[in-house]
C-alpha positions in Angstrom: -120.6 -6.2 31.8 -120.4 -5.4 28.1 -119.4 -2.1 27.5 -121.1 -2.3 23.7 -124.7 -1.7 25.1 -127.2 -0.2 22.7 -130.5 0.9 23.0 -132.7 0.8 19.4 -135.9 2.6 19.3 -138.3 2.3 16.2 -141.8 1.4 16.2 -141.2 -0.5 12.9 -140.7 -3.6 13.9 -138.6 -4.9 10.8 -136.2 -1.8 10.9 -135.7 -2.3 14.4 -134.8 -6.1 13.9 -132.7 -5.1 11.0 -130.5 -3.0 13.3 -130.9 -5.2 16.4 -129.6 -8.3 14.4 -127.1 -6.7 12.6 -125.6 -5.2 15.4 -126.0 -8.2 17.5 -124.2 -10.5 15.2 -121.2 -7.7 15.7 -120.8 -8.9 19.4 -122.9 -5.9 20.4 -125.5 -6.1 23.3 -128.9 -4.5 22.3 -131.8 -3.4 24.1 -135.0 -2.8 22.0 -138.0 -0.3 22.4 -141.0 0.4 20.0 -142.3 3.7 21.9 -141.4 6.3 24.1 -142.9 5.1 27.2 -141.0 1.7 26.6 -137.5 3.4 25.8 -137.7 5.1 29.2 -138.5 2.1 30.5 -135.5 -0.3 29.4 -133.0 3.3 29.2 -133.3 3.3 33.1 -132.9 -0.7 33.2 -130.4 -1.2 31.0 -128.1 2.4 30.8 -127.3 1.9 27.5 -123.7 3.4 26.2 -125.6 4.5 22.8 -128.9 5.7 22.0 -130.1 4.7 18.3 -133.8 6.5 18.1 -136.1 6.9 15.4 -138.0 10.7 15.0 -141.6 9.1 14.7 -142.9 6.8 17.4 -146.3 6.3 18.0 -146.8 8.2 21.7 -144.0 11.2 20.8 -141.1 12.1 18.9 -137.6 11.5 18.8 -136.5 14.6 19.8 -139.1 14.6 23.1 -137.9 11.3 23.9 -133.9 12.5 23.4 -134.6 14.9 26.3 -135.9 13.0 28.8 -133.1 10.3 28.3 -130.9 12.9 28.9 -132.1 14.2 31.9 -131.7 10.4 33.2 -127.9 10.4 31.5 -126.8 13.1 29.7 -123.2 11.6 29.5 -125.1 9.0 26.7 -124.8 10.0 23.2 -127.8 9.5 20.8 -128.6 9.4 17.2 -131.6 10.1 15.2 -133.4 8.4 12.4 -135.8 9.8 10.1 -137.9 8.9 7.1 -137.7 12.6 6.2 -134.8 14.5 6.7 -134.5 18.0 6.8 -131.8 20.8 8.1 -134.1 22.3 10.4 -134.5 18.6 12.2 -131.1 18.0 11.8 -130.4 21.6 13.3 -132.8 21.0 16.3 -131.6 17.5 16.8 -128.1 18.7 16.9 -129.5 21.5 19.5 -131.0 19.2 21.8 -128.1 17.1 22.2 -128.2 14.7 19.5 -124.5 13.5 18.2 -125.7 12.2 14.8 -129.0 12.6 12.6 -129.1 9.7 9.8 -132.0 9.8 7.4 -133.7 5.9 6.5 -132.8 3.7 4.6 -130.3 3.0 7.0 -127.0 2.4 6.0 -125.7 -0.3 8.7 -122.2 0.0 8.0 -122.0 3.9 8.1 -124.3 3.6 11.1 -121.6 1.0 13.0 -118.9 3.5 12.0 -120.7 6.2 13.9 -121.5 3.9 16.8 -118.0 2.9 17.3 -116.9 6.4 17.3 -119.4 7.1 20.0 -118.2 4.5 22.2 -114.7 4.9 21.3 -115.3 8.6 22.6 -117.8 7.4 25.5 -114.3 5.7 26.6 -112.1 8.5 26.6 -114.4 10.8 28.5 -114.2 7.8 31.5 -110.3 8.1 31.1 -110.5 11.7 31.4 -112.7 12.1 34.0 -110.8 9.3 35.9 -107.6 11.3 35.3 -108.9 14.8 36.3 -107.8 14.9 39.4 -104.4 13.3 38.5 -103.8 15.7 35.8 -104.9 18.9 38.3 -102.2 17.3 40.4 -99.6 17.3 38.1 -100.6 20.4 36.0 -98.4 23.7 36.4 -99.9 26.7 37.7 -100.0 29.3 35.1 -99.6 32.1 37.7 -96.9 31.0 39.8 -94.6 33.5 41.3 -95.0 37.0 42.6 -93.6 38.9 39.9 -95.6 42.1 38.8 -95.5 40.7 35.3 -97.0 37.4 36.3 -99.6 39.0 38.6 -100.8 41.1 36.0 -101.5 38.2 33.6 -103.4 36.6 36.5 -105.8 39.6 36.9 -106.2 39.7 33.2 -106.8 36.1 32.7 -109.1 36.1 35.6 -111.3 39.0 34.4 -111.9 36.8 30.9 -112.0 33.0 32.1 -115.8 33.1 32.0 -116.6 35.0 28.9 -117.1 33.1 25.5 -115.2 36.0 23.5 -112.0 34.9 21.7 -108.6 35.1 23.4 -105.4 35.2 21.7 -102.4 34.2 23.8 -99.2 35.5 22.9 -95.6 34.7 24.3 -92.2 32.9 23.2 -92.0 29.3 22.7 -92.4 27.4 26.2 -93.6 30.1 28.3 -96.6 27.9 28.9 -99.3 29.3 26.6 -101.0 25.9 26.6 -101.3 25.8 30.1 -103.0 29.1 30.2 -105.3 28.2 27.7 -106.3 25.2 29.6 -106.5 27.1 32.7 -109.2 29.6 30.7 -111.2 26.5 29.8 -111.0 24.6 33.3 -112.1 27.9 35.4 -114.7 29.1 33.1 -118.5 28.3 32.6 -117.5 25.5 29.8 -115.4 23.9 32.2 -117.6 20.3 32.1 -117.4 20.2 28.6 -114.5 19.1 25.8 -111.2 21.0 25.3 -110.1 20.3 22.5 -106.5 21.7 21.2 -105.0 21.3 17.6 -101.3 22.7 16.9 -101.7 24.4 13.4 -97.8 24.2 12.6 -96.6 22.5 10.0 -100.2 20.9 8.9 -101.1 21.3 4.9 -104.1 23.1 4.3 -106.2 20.3 3.2 -105.3 18.0 6.8 -105.8 21.3 8.7 -109.3 21.8 7.0 -110.2 18.2 7.5 -109.1 18.2 10.9 -111.2 21.2 11.5 -114.0 20.6 9.8 -114.7 17.0 8.8 -115.7 15.6 5.7 -118.6 14.0 4.1 -118.1 10.5 2.7 -116.8 10.7 -1.1 -115.5 14.4 -0.3 -112.0 13.2 -1.7 -110.2 10.2 -2.6 -110.3 8.2 1.1 -112.8 9.5 2.2 -115.0 6.3 2.8 -117.2 7.5 5.8 -118.2 10.3 6.8 -115.9 12.1 9.5 -116.8 15.0 12.3 -114.3 17.7 12.5 -112.7 19.2 15.8 -115.2 21.7 15.8 -118.0 19.3 16.5 -115.9 17.5 19.2 -115.6 21.0 20.8 -119.4 21.9 20.4 -120.5 23.8 23.9 -116.5 23.4 24.8 -113.3 24.9 24.2 -111.4 24.9 20.8 -107.5 25.7 21.3 -106.0 26.4 18.0 -102.0 26.5 19.2 -99.4 28.4 16.5 -102.5 30.0 14.7 -100.2 32.0 12.7 -99.3 28.8 10.9 -103.0 28.7 9.3 -103.3 28.8 5.9 -105.5 32.0 4.2 -108.0 30.3 2.8 -108.9 28.2 6.4 -108.6 31.9 8.4 -112.3 32.5 6.0 -113.5 29.9 7.4 -112.1 30.1 11.0 -113.4 33.8 10.3 -117.1 32.7 9.6 -116.9 30.2 13.0 -116.0 32.8 15.1 -118.9 35.3 13.5 -121.8 33.2 12.5 -121.0 30.2 14.7 -121.9 28.2 11.5 -119.6 25.7 9.3 -119.7 23.5 6.9 -117.9 19.8 6.4 -115.6 19.3 3.1 -118.0 17.8 0.8 -121.0 19.2 2.3 -123.6 21.5 1.0 -125.3 22.7 4.3 -124.2 24.8 7.3 -123.8 23.1 10.8 -124.2 25.1 14.0 -121.5 25.0 16.6 -120.9 26.8 19.6 -117.4 26.9 20.5 -114.9 29.6 22.5 -111.7 30.0 20.5 -108.7 30.4 22.1 -105.9 30.9 20.1 -102.0 31.2 20.8 -98.9 32.1 18.9 -95.3 33.0 19.4 -95.1 35.3 16.0 -95.8 38.6 15.5 -99.3 38.5 13.9 -99.4 42.1 13.0 -96.2 41.6 10.8 -97.7 38.9 9.2 -100.9 41.1 8.5 -99.2 43.8 6.8 -96.9 40.8 4.6 -100.4 39.8 3.7 -99.7 36.1 5.0 -102.7 36.7 8.0 -105.9 38.3 7.3 -106.5 41.9 8.9 -110.3 40.7 10.0 -109.7 37.5 11.4 -106.4 38.8 13.3 -108.8 42.0 14.9 -111.5 39.5 16.0 -109.3 36.3 17.5 -107.3 39.3 19.7 -110.4 40.5 21.1 -108.4 39.9 24.4 -104.5 39.6 23.9 -103.2 37.7 27.1 -99.2 38.2 26.7 -97.3 35.6 28.7 -93.9 37.2 29.7 -91.0 35.1 29.1 -89.1 33.6 32.0 -86.6 36.2 32.5 -88.8 39.0 32.5 -90.2 37.0 35.7 -87.7 38.2 38.3 -88.0 36.3 41.3 -90.1 33.3 40.2 -87.5 31.1 38.9 -86.7 29.6 42.0 -90.7 29.1 42.9 -91.2 27.2 40.0 -88.2 25.2 39.9 -89.1 24.0 43.6 -93.0 23.3 42.8 -91.6 21.5 39.2 -89.2 19.8 41.0 -91.5 18.3 43.5 -93.9 17.3 40.5 -91.4 15.7 38.8 -89.4 13.9 41.4 -93.1 12.5 42.5 -93.5 11.3 38.9 -90.6 9.6 39.0 -90.9 7.7 42.3 -88.2 9.9 44.2 -90.5 12.2 46.8 -88.7 14.2 48.8 -86.0 15.1 46.2 -85.4 19.3 46.8 -83.0 22.0 45.6 -79.9 23.3 47.4 -79.1 26.7 47.5 -76.4 26.8 45.1 -78.6 25.0 42.2 -81.4 27.6 43.3 -78.6 30.5 42.7 -77.6 28.6 39.4 -81.0 28.3 38.1 -81.4 32.1 38.7 -77.9 33.2 37.0 -79.3 31.2 33.6 -81.1 33.4 31.2 -83.6 30.5 30.3 -83.9 31.0 26.3 -86.3 28.2 26.5 -88.7 29.5 29.3 -90.5 26.9 31.5 -90.0 24.0 29.3 -86.2 24.4 29.7 -86.6 24.7 33.4 -89.1 21.5 33.2 -86.3 19.4 31.0 -83.4 20.4 33.3 -84.8 19.3 36.3 -86.3 16.5 35.0 -82.4 15.4 33.7 -81.2 15.9 37.1 -83.6 14.1 39.1 -84.0 11.1 36.6 -79.8 10.8 36.6 -79.0 11.7 39.9 -78.8 9.8 43.0 -78.8 12.2 46.0 -82.0 13.5 48.1 -80.5 17.3 47.1 -80.3 18.6 43.6 -76.8 20.4 43.7 -75.5 22.8 41.1 -73.4 20.2 39.4 -76.5 18.0 38.9 -77.4 20.8 36.6 -74.7 21.5 34.6 -75.6 19.5 31.2 -79.4 20.9 31.5 -78.2 24.6 31.6 -75.9 23.9 28.5 -72.7 24.9 29.8 -73.6 27.6 32.0 -73.0 26.1 35.3 -69.8 24.1 34.0 -68.3 27.7 33.0 -67.6 29.1 36.3 -65.6 32.2 36.1 -62.1 32.5 37.5 -63.2 34.9 39.9 -66.5 35.7 41.9 -66.3 39.3 40.5 -66.8 37.9 37.2 -70.0 35.9 37.7 -73.2 37.8 36.9 -75.1 38.8 39.9 -78.5 39.8 38.4 -81.0 38.6 35.6 -80.5 41.9 33.8 -76.4 40.8 33.4 -77.2 37.1 32.7 -78.8 37.8 29.9 -76.7 40.6 28.5 -73.9 38.1 29.0 -75.6 35.3 27.3 -76.9 37.7 24.3 -73.3 38.7 23.8 -72.0 35.4 23.9 -74.6 33.6 21.3 -74.2 36.5 18.8 -70.3 35.7 19.5 -71.1 32.3 18.2 -73.3 33.2 15.5 -70.7 35.8 14.1 -72.7 38.7 14.8 -75.6 37.7 12.7 -78.6 39.0 14.4 -81.3 37.0 12.5 -79.3 33.4 13.6 -78.3 34.8 16.9 -82.7 35.4 17.3 -83.0 32.2 15.9 -81.1 30.1 18.6 -82.0 32.3 21.4 -85.9 31.4 20.1 -87.3 35.0 20.1 -88.0 37.5 17.1 -85.4 39.6 15.4 -87.4 42.8 16.4 -86.9 41.6 20.2 -83.5 41.1 20.1 -82.4 44.0 18.5 -84.5 45.7 21.4 -82.3 44.0 23.9 -79.3 44.7 22.1 -80.2 48.3 22.3 -81.4 48.3 26.0 -77.8 46.4 27.4 -75.5 48.7 25.0 -74.1 45.6 23.4 -71.9 46.8 20.2 -72.5 44.6 17.3 -69.4 44.4 15.5 -67.7 41.0 13.1 
């Protein structure tokens, strides 16, 4: 069965024939209809992948037809054609669920680009739907464990999961901010809609604007066709902006408009487009400090932190490391075709003693390496040696020399890194993956003397 089936609805035989011939010549399977009634019958019989609907029909209009067809199958994307385009009509079409709005006479090459994108999106939706159970099975529970810190986060997240207010997820690199963002989407009222994520780190202003807002044909050199942005892709769903602290100031202003007015403009466009998205942002940076430096807008800062959710680092989740490690090891082993692999008591003890500067990401990488390179059904402490960057290998000469608590292990690790970095705090903070202010607090808490 063809996966490129189109339904073309237009009461003008000449227009309908022109569109049908063009797409049939390109290898598409095209069904035609000249009225609302006929279109509904053909839709039921052919179940197309994309519908191209004229607005003016003899027994109704394209928007009324769009509503009927979406009741039959809401997953089929629709394109509205009209000879009398207006902003109000375009907005109404988008509200009713149309993916695109074209004015006549139709530029067929441009229409084909849109159809190809819609078909591609359809295939991605099918792939995502097919893999949803698998992803759910492999996903890491963001609240795995019983520590006070993680229970507090779980309570806060559950309160805001179904809200549409912006959420700011805070935490060090590797703590699972992205996992929490996806959990908020999958648990909330928008779970059936798109979850669109973008890592803003390192993106130039022009590229970030194009990715977020899209562009019109001719907006800049190389813009040979119109392109919808991620905001349009996330319509009715969730937009997750990771590392929002790296977003350019000019783009920040446009984001604020999206949050407050639910509207935006594509690059090169003169009209606003309405969009309904729930924004979740994340950062490992101190946005308050960025505001004071003038590199982050204060109004955007207060708007996105309506609900801040700080994700605790692994070293502050006392008692959770072993539970997380067991869960991850089971999942990793299953993915690698080695079900039944488990951690020994000594291996679990070694994991408890490690300070985890790389948080959950480091824990996963350590276990993955041990399972991938190991051959035994039980992971021993020695199997973790390389993954723990020497923490297991450097065994003390006497049992009393080994740090017996997470606090002692953290103090020893910070002192060791400071020594290796010649007691230069900014360098040590970078190695540890935390801010300078956070490192100074820990130095003070542990009573570590800064000395050359």
